[in-house]
N, C-alpha and C positions, 0 to 999 in steps of 0.2 A: 505494497498500499503506501504509495507517495503520501507525503506531505504538503499542506499546501504552504503559498509562499504571498505573504504578502508584502506590498512594498506599506512604504514611510504615511504615506499619505492613509491608505484604506486603515490605515490601525489607527491613527488619532480620530478618522469617524467612527469607528465602532468603538474605542476606548471612553470620547471625548476631553480629550487632550489634544494638543498643539504639537507639528512638528518640528517646529523651535522648541519645546519640552524632549522630544524623542531626539535628537540631537543635538543635544546637551547630557545627557544621559546615556547614550554614545559616547559621548566628547570625553566625562566625568571617566570611563567606565560601569556606569552602573547598569547598562541594558546593550547587550554589542552587539549587533546583526550579526545572524553569521553565517549568509551570504554578499554580498554586491553580488551585481547586475556590470558588462560588461564595458557599461558606462557611468561603476560608480555609485548605485541605487542599492541604498541598502533596503533586504531580503527579508521576513521575518516567518518563523513558524508559532504556530501552534504553542510549541514551548514556549518561548519571544511573550507571547501575545499570556499564557497564564503566568508564567512571569512579572510582567510588565501589568496587570492585572491585582497583583498582592503588592505591586512595587505603588500605586496610584490609587489602593485604601490607607495603608500604609502614611502615606504624606497625607492625607485627610483626617484619621488618626491621629496623627502631628497639629499641626492645623485646629482639628475644635479641641486637643487638648492646651495649646500654648494660649491660646484666644480668651482661656477659661481661671490661665496663674494670673 
């Protein structure tokens, strides 16, 4: 069974986060795409989507918790 590959814009739309945030996460090593096309487009798999969902949830918890301090 072949894994699905998603472009950065598809991931952003699906999870409601900006492409800029995804590029930042790649830049700091938080979420690196496992593949790139010949022209350098980032490609993500279902595994990265699952990891990104956790990252987004943790960011939301942090922001909610930090605002109540």
